[in-house]
C-alpha positions, 0 to 999 in steps of 0.5 A, spaced: 500 500 500 504 504 502 508 508 496 516 508 496 521 511 493 526 507 496 524 500 494 524 504 487 532 503 487 537 496 489 540 500 494 536 503 497 531 498 498 537 492 501 538 497 507 530 500 508 530 492 510 526 490 517 522 495 517 529 500 518 530 507 515 537 506 511 543 509 515 542 506 521 551 506 523 550 513 521 546 516 527 544 514 534 541 507 535 533 507 536 527 503 536 523 504 529 514 502 532 512 501 525 505 505 525 501 504 519 494 510 518 489 506 522 493 505 528 494 511 529 487 514 528 484 508 533 490 510 538 487 518 538 480 515 538 482 513 545 487 517 548 489 523 544 489 529 549 485 533 546 480 529 544 478 528 552 479 535 553 473 536 549 469 530 553 471 535 559 467 541 556 461 536 555 461 534 561 461 542 565 456 543 560 451 536 562 453 539 569 450 546 567 444 544 564 443 539 570 443 544 574 439 548 572 433 543 571 434 543 579 430 550 579 424 546 577 424 540 583 422 542 591 427 544 595 428 541 603 431 543 607 433 540 615 435 544 620 438 540 628 440 544 634 441 541 641 442 547 647 443 548 655 440 553 657 441 558 663 435 562 664 436 565 671 431 569 671 426 564 669 423 569 663 421 566 657 427 563 653 426 562 645 427 554 641 428 553 635 421 558 633 418 556 639 416 560 645 416 556 652 416 557 659 422 554 664 427 553 668 433 556 671 436 551 667 434 546 663 437 541 656 432 544 649 432 540 642 430 542 636 429 541 629 426 543 623 424 541 617 423 547 611 421 546 604 420 550 597 416 549 591 417 555 585 411 556 583 412 562 579 419 567 577 417 570 569 419 565 565 426 565 568 426 558 569 425 554 563 429 559 561 434 558 564 434 551 563 433 552 554 439 556 555 443 550 558 441 545 554 442 549 548 449 549 550 450 543 551 448 541 544 453 546 542 459 543 546 457 536 542 457 539 536 464 543 538 467 535 540 464 533 534 468 539 530 474 537 535 474 530 533 475 532 525 480 537 525 483 532 531 483 527 526 485 531 521 491 533 523 494 526 525 493 525 518 497 532 516 503 528 522 503 522 518 503 525 511 509 529 513 514 523 517 511 519 510 515 526 506 520 527 511 521 518 511 521 517 504 526 523 503 531 522 507 531 516 505 532 519 498 538 523 500 542 517 503 542 513 497 544 520 492 550 520 497 551 513 496 551 514 487 556 520 489 560 516 493 561 510 487 563 516 483 569 519 487 570 511 487 569 512 479 573 518 478 579 516 483 580 509 478 579 513 471 584 519 475 589 512 476 588 511 468 590 518 467 582 519 464 580 524 471 583 529 473 584 532 481 578 536 480 573 532 478 575 527 485 573 534 488 567 535 485 564 528 487 567 528 493 564 535 495 556 531 493 557 527 496 559 530 502 553 536 501 548 530 501 551 526 507 550 533 510 543 535 508 541 528 510 543 528 517 540 535 517 533 531 514 535 525 520 533 531 524 526 533 520 525 527 521 524 525 528 522 531 530 515 530 525 515 522 529 516 526 536 509 531 533 505 525 530 505 521 538 503 527 541 497 528 536 495 520 538 497 521 544 502 516 544 508 516 550 514 513 547 520 510 551 527 515 549 529 511 544 523 509 540 521 513 534 514 512 530 515 510 523 510 510 518 509 504 515 503 506 509 501 511 506 495 515 505 489 513 501 487 515 496 481 521 496 474 520 494 471 524 489 468 531 490 464 535 487 467 540 481 467 548 484 460 551 484 458 557 484 456 557 493 449 560 494 450 563 502 445 557 505 449 551 501 446 544 503 453 541 505 454 546 509 448 547 513 449 541 517 456 542 519 457 542 526 461 548 528 456 551 524 451 547 528 454 549 534 454 557 532 447 556 530 446 553 539 448 559 542 445 564 538 438 560 540 442 559 548 444 567 548 436 569 546 434 564 551 439 567 557 435 575 555 429 571 556 431 569 563 433 575 565 426 579 563 424 575 567 428 577 574 423 584 573 417 581 574 415 576 582 416 570 584 411 565 587 414 560 591 410 555 596 413 554 603 412 549 609 415 548 616 414 543 619 419 543 627 419 538 633 422 540 640 423 537 646 426 539 654 428 537 660 432 539 666 435 534 669 439 530 661 440 532 655 439 524 652 431 526 656 430 533 653 432 528 646 426 524 649 422 528 650 423 532 643 415 532 639 412 534 633 410 542 635 407 546 630 408 546 622 406 552 616 405 552 611 403 558 605 406 562 599 411 566 599 410 572 594 417 577 592 417 582 588 425 586 588 423 594 586 427 600 582 432 602 580 433 595 578 440 596 578 442 587 578 436 586 573 439 591 568 446 589 569 444 582 567 440 584 560 444 588 558 450 582 559 445 577 554 443 582 549 451 583 548 451 576 549 446 575 543 449 580 539 456 577 540 453 570 538 449 572 531 456 575 529 459 569 531 453 565 526 455 569 521 463 569 521 464 562 521 459 560 515 462 565 511 469 563 513 464 554 511 464 557 504 470 561 503 474 554 505 470 550 502 471 554 495 478 554 498 478 547 499 475 545 492 480 549 488 485 547 492 484 540 490 484 541 482 491 546 482 494 539 487 491 535 481 494 539 476 501 539 480 501 530 481 499 530 474 506 535 472 511 532 477 508 525 474 509 527 467 516 530 470 519 522 473 517 518 467 521 522 463 526 523 467 526 514 467 526 515 459 533 519 461 536 514 465 534 509 460 538 512 455 543 514 459 544 507 461 543 504 455 549 509 452 553 507 458 553 500 457 557 502 450 562 507 452 557 512 450 557 515 457 561 518 463 560 515 470 558 523 472 553 524 467 549 518 468 550 518 477 546 526 475 542 522 470 540 517 477 539 523 482 535 526 477 531 521 478 530 520 485 529 526 486 522 527 481 521 520 484 520 524 491 518 530 488 512 525 484 510 522 491 510 529 495 504 531 490 501 525 491 502 525 499 499 532 497 494 531 492 491 525 498 492 530 503 487 536 501 483 531 498 481 528 504 481 535 508 475 536 502 473 531 505 472 533 512 470 540 511 463 537 506 462 531 509 464 532 517 460 528 520 461 521 516 469 524 515 471 518 520 467 513 518 469 513 510 476 513 512 477 508 517 472 504 510 478 505 506 483 502 510 480 495 512 
């Protein structure tokens, strides 16, 4: 399944045995862990810290909605009191809410169960619950959008590692080509058909490729580390990820067309749906703020127990019995200047304007992103066609130089340069093909985000 430049030449292929990148002798010993794209996606789904944070955000929104729903339930409070009273004047004493005539010293117990149930609050509780529900829906949509972005990033990081590996292999192979050219030039010098300048040029080219390979190895380490971070994989110090296969071909995409202001392909995009839910939440917050100007009516009740004894605390507990109860309606109405209520309303109105602006920005951004994605995909296809043609021409030129060399009509330097050109054209084709597939999958994530991961997994199975 992999598109391997290393496999296109015998020398480079022999150095890639056992799944190791060539050049192991020229770098510190590192254990490579082969990882195919399907494994990378599965590990991301279960271990990515980015997705774990997204789940935490959804859980907080769930807790907020649960808290908002509690306003519709009756509220209960239980209070208990145990005291020793000293009343030298033998005056009336208040135990809890009960007035008693007692001795100079005694023990008293008191317990009260209070309850309340809201009957009317100007709609603020209903609006508050609807706002919390909309925020939860927005959090779910944000998480869906976050998943698409994170899996797309894993795809990008995997592609970057693939390209780094292939470029490293190519540079090592080019280094070997010029080392061989240097050896051949030295033999030619001994036969008197080459100069020291020719030897120096060959040595300069091999040293240049060696330096480029060392620099590319640093890039390779960086790309492998970035992929490990993206998928949430912690590796030992002497271990590095190795991309084991290439990106799958993307599904067919629609042609570029004029995009109307209401585009059906983007109507269900999670980012757009999240912005719509936040507008709805802001509207409900305004309703809740307006309800603060209206009266609040609660059904309240209280039931209490009391007991007392002059001799001991235990006797006071034993003497505790039902004392009294009450129930009724509690009406509360805030009076002007309504400073808090006005501030809450103005804040909610500002949040609505902000949410509406965010919705508009998200919609316009998605419409523009769609046009750009389809245009980039078409451009990537053209670039790939050009790279394939260049690779084909380089291979044909190499075959011609090989035939001329066999008949003594081409020198080693010309033949080596033809080989190097073919390797570079193959590398460029690999880059363009990887970019084409990556851009295609990015467009798929934009146009069909809810089915993106399922389509990608099916391609890999």
